[in-house]
Every structure is written in C-alpha cells, then in structure tokens.
C-alpha positions in Angstrom: 0.0 0.0 0.0 1.1 3.5 -0.7 0.2 6.8 0.8 -2.1 8.6 -1.7 -0.5 12.1 -0.9 3.2 11.3 -0.8 3.4 8.3 -3.0 5.6 6.6 -0.4 4.9 3.1 0.8 2.7 3.2 4.0 4.3 1.6 7.1 2.4 -0.4 9.5 2.4 1.6 12.9 2.1 0.0 16.2 -0.7 1.6 18.2 0.0 3.2 21.5 -1.1 0.2 23.6 1.1 -2.1 21.6 4.2 0.0 22.5 3.3 0.2 26.1 2.9 -3.7 26.2 6.4 -4.1 24.7 7.9 -1.6 27.2 6.1 -3.5 30.2 7.5 -6.9 28.8 11.0 -5.5 28.6 10.8 -4.1 32.2 9.5 -7.4 33.5 12.3 -9.3 31.8 14.9 -6.9 33.3 13.4 -7.2 36.9 13.3 -11.0 36.6 16.9 -11.1 35.4 18.1 -8.8 38.2 16.2 -11.0 40.8 17.9 -14.1 39.4 21.3 -12.5 39.4 21.0 -11.4 43.0 19.3 -14.5 44.3 15.9 -13.1 45.0 12.5 -14.5 44.6 10.4 -17.3 46.3 13.2 -19.9 46.1 16.0 -17.6 47.2 18.1 -18.1 50.2 16.6 -15.7 52.6 18.6 -13.8 55.2 18.4 -15.0 58.9 15.3 -13.5 60.5 15.8 -13.5 64.2 18.8 -14.7 66.2 21.3 -17.1 65.1 21.8 -19.1 68.4 24.6 -21.3 66.9 24.8 -25.0 65.9 21.9 -27.0 67.1 24.4 -29.8 68.3 25.8 -27.3 70.9 22.5 -27.8 72.8 22.6 -31.2 74.3 19.2 -33.1 74.9 17.5 -32.7 78.3 19.4 -29.3 79.0 18.4 -25.6 79.6 20.8 -23.0 78.3 20.4 -19.3 79.0 21.1 -16.6 76.3 21.5 -13.7 78.7 21.7 -10.9 76.2 18.7 -12.2 74.3 16.6 -12.9 77.5 15.9 -16.3 76.1 16.1 -19.9 77.6 16.8 -22.6 75.0 15.3 -25.9 76.3 16.3 -29.0 74.5 14.0 -31.8 75.4 15.1 -35.5 75.5 13.4 -36.1 72.0 15.8 -33.3 70.5 12.9 -30.8 70.0 13.8 -27.3 71.1 11.8 -24.6 73.0 12.9 -20.9 73.2 11.3 -19.3 76.2 11.3 -15.6 77.3 12.7 -14.8 80.6 10.1 -12.4 81.6 6.7 -13.5 82.8 3.3 -12.2 81.5 2.6 -10.7 84.8 5.9 -8.6 84.9 5.3 -7.6 81.3 1.7 -6.3 82.0 2.8 -4.7 85.3 5.9 -3.3 83.7 8.0 -4.9 86.3 11.6 -5.8 86.0 11.8 -9.3 87.6 13.2 -11.9 85.4 12.5 -15.6 85.4 15.4 -17.8 86.4 16.1 -21.5 86.0 16.6 -23.4 89.3 17.8 -27.1 88.8 16.6 -28.0 92.3 13.1 -26.4 92.1 10.0 -28.5 91.8 7.9 -29.4 89.9 9.6 -31.5 87.2 6.4 -33.0 85.8 7.7 -32.9 82.3 10.1 -35.4 80.8 13.4 -33.5 80.3 15.8 -31.6 82.5 15.1 -31.5 86.2 14.1 -28.3 87.9 11.8 -25.4 87.0 11.6 -21.8 86.1 11.0 -19.6 89.0 10.2 -16.1 89.7 10.6 -14.5 93.1 9.0 -11.1 93.0 7.2 -8.9 95.6 7.4 -11.8 98.1 5.4 -14.0 95.6 6.8 -17.1 94.0 5.8 -18.5 90.7 7.0 -21.6 89.0 6.9 -23.0 85.5 7.7 -26.5 84.3 10.7 -26.7 81.9 8.3 -26.7 79.0 7.2 -23.3 80.2 3.8 -24.2 81.4 2.6 -22.5 84.5 2.8 -24.9 87.5 2.1 -22.9 90.6 2.0 -19.3 91.9 0.7 -15.9 91.0 1.6 -16.0 87.3 -0.7 -14.9 84.5 -0.1 -17.8 82.3 2.6 -19.9 80.6 6.0 -18.3 79.5 6.2 -16.8 76.2 7.6 -18.8 73.4 9.7 -17.9 70.3 9.4 -19.8 67.1 12.6 -21.8 66.3 14.0 -23.5 63.3 17.1 -25.2 62.1 18.6 -23.8 59.0 20.3 -25.8 56.0 23.7 -25.5 57.9 22.3 -27.1 61.2 22.1 -23.6 63.1 19.3 -23.0 65.5 17.5 -19.8 64.5 15.2 -18.2 67.0 12.6 -15.8 65.4 12.7 -12.9 67.9 10.2 -11.0 65.9 7.4 -13.3 66.7 6.4 -14.6 70.2 3.4 -16.6 71.3 1.9 -15.0 74.3 -0.3 -16.9 76.6 -2.6 -15.3 78.9 -5.5 -16.4 81.1 -8.9 -15.7 79.5 -10.6 -15.0 82.9 -8.9 -15.1 86.2 -5.2 -14.5 86.1 -3.2 -17.8 86.3 -6.3 -20.0 85.9 -7.0 -21.9 82.7 -8.4 -21.5 80.0 -5.5 -19.7 78.3 -5.6 -17.7 75.1 -2.4 -17.8 72.9 -1.9 -14.8 70.8 1.0 -13.3 68.8 3.2 -10.5 70.3 6.3 -9.0 68.7 9.9 -8.6 69.9 11.6 -9.6 73.1 11.3 -6.3 75.1 
C-alpha cells in the first residue's frame, strides 16, 4: 500500500497500547533477570530472620541454656525438640515490672520429661513456678511463659525468631485456665 498524498509506501504503525505492552514486557524481563542475578524470589536463600543461636548440636538433649543478652532460655528436650522461652513472665510484662524468670535445677515441679528443675520467679514476696516446657505450674503468674518460634537452617544452626512470640494469657482469672495464645512482637 502507498500513501495517496506522498506516494511513499505506507508503514504499519504499532498502536500506543502495543508500544506500552512491549515496554512493560522488557521491564518485567529486566526485573526477573536482576532477581535471578542477586538470588531473590520465592526460592532464594533468605537472610536470617531473628537470632542465630549457633549450631543445634551445641545444645545437648535434656538441657536448659540461657542466652542472657537475648533474655531467652533454650530448652532442648530429650526427644531433640527445642523450645525458646522468654525470661520475663506475662505478669511482669503487664505490670511493667523488672523481675526476670530464672532457671533453678533444684526447684519443683519436674512433671515434664526432660531436664530436672523449674523456672521460677521470686518477686514482691510471691513465688511463681513454670515447668521446663514453660507451662505454669504454681503461683501468682498470669499464664505460661512466652515462646519464640525456632527452626534449624540448612547449615544445622538454631534460628530463634525474635520478631514473633506466642503470648499465653488467662482468659478470665489470672493464672487459671483456660488460656488464650496470641502473637506479640519482639523480646522487650
């Protein structure tokens, strides 16, 4: 076909939408290429989220270890499973107290298979005790000890997700079941 006025051959022109579509496809291709080059995307090795507590093998079964700077107890049960418990009780958090839970190897009750002893809190002339799995055993506590999510990465390192805690609180009377478990953030 020729243009009637100029006598030149008529060129097919891409419409405006077609040009935009080509530009979008090129941009998507560039973004995907950059993501692959810099190891991003759903199958990428993600950065550690939380605290790298070291090799899991460093925590022997049936032991309790304290990470003082992080305020976390790492409990390794006899079956090899791991619990990460916050060292500040729900009551102290709610009342903005500064008492911390401590692990006492000689304390009772040890009604859970695993390390002997219990977690205890002696504050304001009141004593509260939790079993080694963090469940409230006795005293004036408001519920179980808070737990952090844990995982073991591909290198066998224990990762404690300090951004997410399960907070267990009594639904009605403080320290009396039933308990509600919610998510709270951080370890402050």
